[in-house]
N, C-alpha and C positions, 0 to 999 in steps of 0.2 A: 725153915718156915715156908709154907706154901704161898703161892702168888695170891690166892684168895685172902689168906690171913694178912698178908702184907697190905693188900688193898683195904681190908677192913681196918687195919691199924692205922692207915694213913688217911682215914677220913678226916677231913679238915674241920675243926670246930668252927661253928658259925657264931659270931659275936652277937649277943643279945643284950640289949640295953635294959638294965635293972637298976632302978633308983639312981640313974645318972652315972652308973659305973659300968665298965666293960666286964664281960664274962671272964671267968677264970681269975677272979681277984684283981681285975683291972689290967691284966697283962695282954699284950698283942700275941697273935698266933706265931708260933716259933718258925723262923725262916727255913731251918734245915728240914723240917717236916714237909714243907711245900716242895722243896727240891726233890725229896725222896719220892713223893707221889708222882712228880713229873717224869722222873727216870723210869719208874715202874710202868707207867702208861706207855712210854716209848718201847720198852722191852716187849710188852704184850702185843703191840702192833707189829713189831718185827717178827715175832713168833708166828703170828697169824699169816704173814706174807710167806714165810718159809715152809709152813706145814704142807702145802700142796706138792712141793718138790721133794719132800722127804719120804714119799711112799715108795715101797719096794717095787722093782721092775718085775713084770710078769712076762713069761715066755709064751707069747701068743702065736701059735703057728700061722694063723690067718694074717697076722701083721707081717710076718716074714715073707709070706707069699705075696702080699701086696707090694712089699719093697722090691722083690725080684721082678714083679710084673712092671714096675715103673722104670726099670733099666732098659737101655736100648738093645733090641734084638738084632743080632748080626749072624751072618753065615760065613764059613771059612772055605777057602780053596787052597789046594796045594801048589807049591812052586814046581813046575814040571819042565823037563827038558824035551824040546821039540825041534824038528827041522822046519825052519822058516825060510820063506823066500826073502832074500835081502833086497830091499828097495831103497832108492834115493827119492825122497819126497821134497819137492820144491814148489814154491808158489811163484807164478810168473804172469805176464800180461800177453794177451793175444794182440798182435799188431799186424799191419800190412807188411807183406814181404818187401815191397818198395812203394812208398807213398810219394809220388812224383809231384812236386810243385810246378804248375804251369803258368807262365807269364808271357809277356810280349817283349820285343827288343827295341821298341820305339817309345818315345815319351811325348806327352802333350797332345795325344789324340784322344778323341771321345769314343766311348764304347757305343757302337751302333746297335748291337744285338747280342744276347747271350742265348745260345741254342740248347743248353743242357741244364738239368737240375741235379741236385745231390741224389745219389743212389742210382742214377741212370747208367746203364751199360753202353759202352761205345766201342767202336772198332778203330783200328789204326787208320789214320787219315781222315776220320770224320771231322767236320767243322764244328768247333765248340763255341767260338766267339768271333765276332766281327767288329772291327774298328771303322771309324769314318775314314774312307780311303780316297776321298776326292782330291786332296792335295797330292797324294802319292801317285794317283793316276795321271794328273796333270804333268807332274815331273817326268813320268815315264813317257808320256806323249812327246814332250819337248826333246828328250834325248833320242827318241826314235826318229824324229824329224831330222835331228842333227846327223844321225847315222845315214839317212837317205841322202842328205847333202854331201857327206863325205864319200859315199859310194859313187855319186854322180861325178864328183871331182876326180875320183880314181879312174872312172871310165874315160873321162876326157884326157887325163894324163897318159893312159894306155894308148889311146888313139894318136896323140901327138908323138909319143915315143915311136910308134910303129911307122908313121910318116917320116919322122926324122931318121930312122934307120934306113929307109929306102933312099932318102936324099943323101945320106952319108955314103951309101954304096956308090952313088953316081957322082960323088965328090961335089955335091951341091950344098953341103952343110958342113960348117967348120966343126972341129972336134970340141971346141968350147961350147958351142950351141947344143951339140948332141949330149954333152955331159949335163947341161942344164935341163934338158928334157928328161934325162934319167933321174936326176935329183927331184924334179917336180913330181914324177911318178912315184918315187919312194915316199915323199912327203904325203902325197894323197893316200897312199896305202897305209901309212902310219895313222893318219887322221881317221881312217875307217876302223882300224883296230881300237883306237881310243874311244870312238863313238860306240862301238860294240860293248866295250868294257863299261862305259857309262850307262848303257842301256841295261846291262846285266845288273848293275848296282841299283838302278831305279826299279827294275822289276823285283829285285830282292827286297827292297824297302816296301814295295807294294805288297809282297807276300807276307810281310810282318803284320799287316793289318788283319790277317786272318789267322786265328789260332786253331791248329788241328791236333788231334790226338796222336801222340807219338807211338802208342801201342794200344792193344786191347786192354780193357779194364773197366772200372766203375768209378764214377765221379764221387770223390770222398768229401769235398767241401767246395764252397763257392763264396767268394768275398767281393764280388763286384756286381753291378747292375747297369742297364743301359743308361747312358748319360754321364757316367763317371769318366773323368779324365785320368788316363793311366800314366804310370811312370815305368821306366825301364827297370827290369829286374825284380819287380814286385809280383808275388804270386797272386794270380787272380782265380785260379781253379786248382783243385787237387785231384790226382788220378791214382787210384789203387791199382797198380799195374797187374794185369792178368787176373785181377780179383783173387790174388793169392794171399793167404794168411799164414802167419807163423806164430809159434809160442816162444817167448823169450823169458829166461829165468836165470837167476844168479845161483851158482853152486859153490860150495866151500872148497877149500884147498884139499881136504881129505877126500872129497867126492870126485874131484876132477880126474884123478888117476883111474877111476872106475868107468869113465864114460868113453864112448867111441862113436864115430860117425856111423849112422845106420841103425842105432839102437832105437827100440820102440818106446814111446812115452804114452801112457794112458791118462787122458784128461777127462774129468767129470764136469759136464755142463750143469747149468742151474736147473734144468728140467730133469736131471738124473741120468741122462744119457751119457755113455762113455764114448769118447772120440779118440782115435788113435793117431798119434803124430810120429814123425821119425826125425831123429837128430840129423840136421843138415850141416851144422858147423859148431865148433867149440872154440872159444878164444884160446890162443896158445899160451897165454900168461894170465896172471892175476892182477886185479886192480890194486894199486899200492895202498889206497885208502881203505877199501872194504875187505881186501884179501879174498875176493870172490872172482869167479870167471863167468862170462856171459855165454849162455847156451842158446842156440837157435834150432828149433824143430819145426819142420814143415807140416802144415795141416792140409793135406790134399782134399779131404772131405770135412770142412769145418762144422757142418751140422748147425747146431744152435749157437755156435760161437760167432761173435762179431768183434771187430777191431775195438780195442779199449777194454774188453772184459778181462777180469782176473780169474785165473783158474789154477787149481792144484794139480800138479803132474806127478806121476809115479813111474819110475824107471827101474825095471827089474835088472839086477846086476848079479844074480846067482842065488845060492842057497847056503844056509849055515845052521849047525846044531847049537841051540842056545836055550837059556832059561826063559820061561814065559810065565805070566800070570794073567788072569782076566783083566781087561781094560778097566773095569770098575774098581779094581783093587788099588789103583794108583790115584793118589790125590795130589794135586799141585797147589802149593802154597808158597808165597813169597819167592816165586821163581824156581822152586825146587820140587822134586817129585818124592813122595813118601808112600810107604806101605805100612800097614798096622798088623801086629800079631796079638794074640790073647794068651795069657798064661793060665795055669790050672785054677787060679783064684778068680778068673774073670777080669783081670786087670789088662789094660791095653798098653802096648809098647809101640812107639813110633820108630820107623827105620827109614833113613834117607837112602834113596836108591838112584841109580843112573839107568835110564831107559833108552830103548832104541826104537825100531820100527814096529808097526802094528799090522797084524794080519789075522783075519778070521776071528775077530773079537778078542784076541790075545795080544799082549804087548811084550816086547823083548826086555829082559832085565839084564843089564850089563854088569852091575855090581850092587852090593848091599843086601842080597839074599842068597840062600843056598838051596840046592835041590831038596825037596821034601818039606821045606818050611811051610807052615800054615799061615796064610794071611787072610785078613778080612776081605770078603768079596762084597756082599750086600751090606750097605750102611757105612762104608768106610768114609764117606764124605762128611759125616757128622761127628767123627771121633777126634779125641785129643789125647795127649800123653797122660796115662794114669786113670782114664775113665773106666768105670765098671760097666760091663756088658753081659748080655745073656746070649749064649750060642744056641742057635736053633737049626732046623732043617737036617738034623742028624749028623752034623759035622763034628769032628773030634778035635779037641784041643791038643796040640803037641805038648808032650811033657817038658 
């Protein structure tokens, strides 16, 4: 029976009141007929919902072309074997060869004047700072007077001893008196020596009130001003000795054996210029905590570099034949390096690789790929395992 016939058959009779009695001989509409009508209505609604999805699929070429156009376009590059210059790449800090802290050796004196500013070039012996020296000058004057007094006593003792020697020769002076004259002269001579030593000490303390440059260089910092009361051993100024800079970097255990004194280091400054340094010293051992060694490289012509800057240095250590790919082919995720290949069906496969140095836009591949493999070059950063892609630019997919 068709659905239309079923619907016609399940039309529910409407009760009509005739002479006080229900239609159909006074009987109520049958319940099973109402349920049947309800079930058929539900079936019709369900069929109407399913009809749009039951249509047959059509092979529309335009639709296929649109799907291909929506996939990511990539280009491929081969894994090639090349001769690369081996380099050690390290990041380090530019610092003063020797940053000398300068202070005074006396305490409790007031700063009278500071004669230099940060960045000022100075010569060895230039006066940098002066303290209030009035008390030190007074002490030196007192000691100097004591020295003059001791020298006068020595001259008198010399004269007495000379007269006593003459009297002794004429037997006019006893031996005991002559010995007393000689002892007096020795004591006077000792007092002169003591006074001279005291004067040297007083003049030394006076010299401490003037701070002079110990060597040529540039003032790197200043931490005092006139009126401040100084303490012994506290750095008041800093001197970048001879204005010499060096580059310091930490190198690994494997790289340490490749380094030698005198090797060149190329540093790139923030303005793009390249500055050449030369290795001056390498630590003889490794730090127990970091397992690295400290490298020192002199910067005879620092150029744009200043103390405190961070720079990447490259140290050439020879050449090697190795596998390489374009730098853009390597994607770093979660601390690992990956490359992507494409099969004949356009599906992407991800390969975890170990990489080395970079030179001329290509990066060394230590493991994970073989020579001749095709890897994604352009667009690798947007790919994931199993993605569908479209190869362009005339590159071929490896079988």
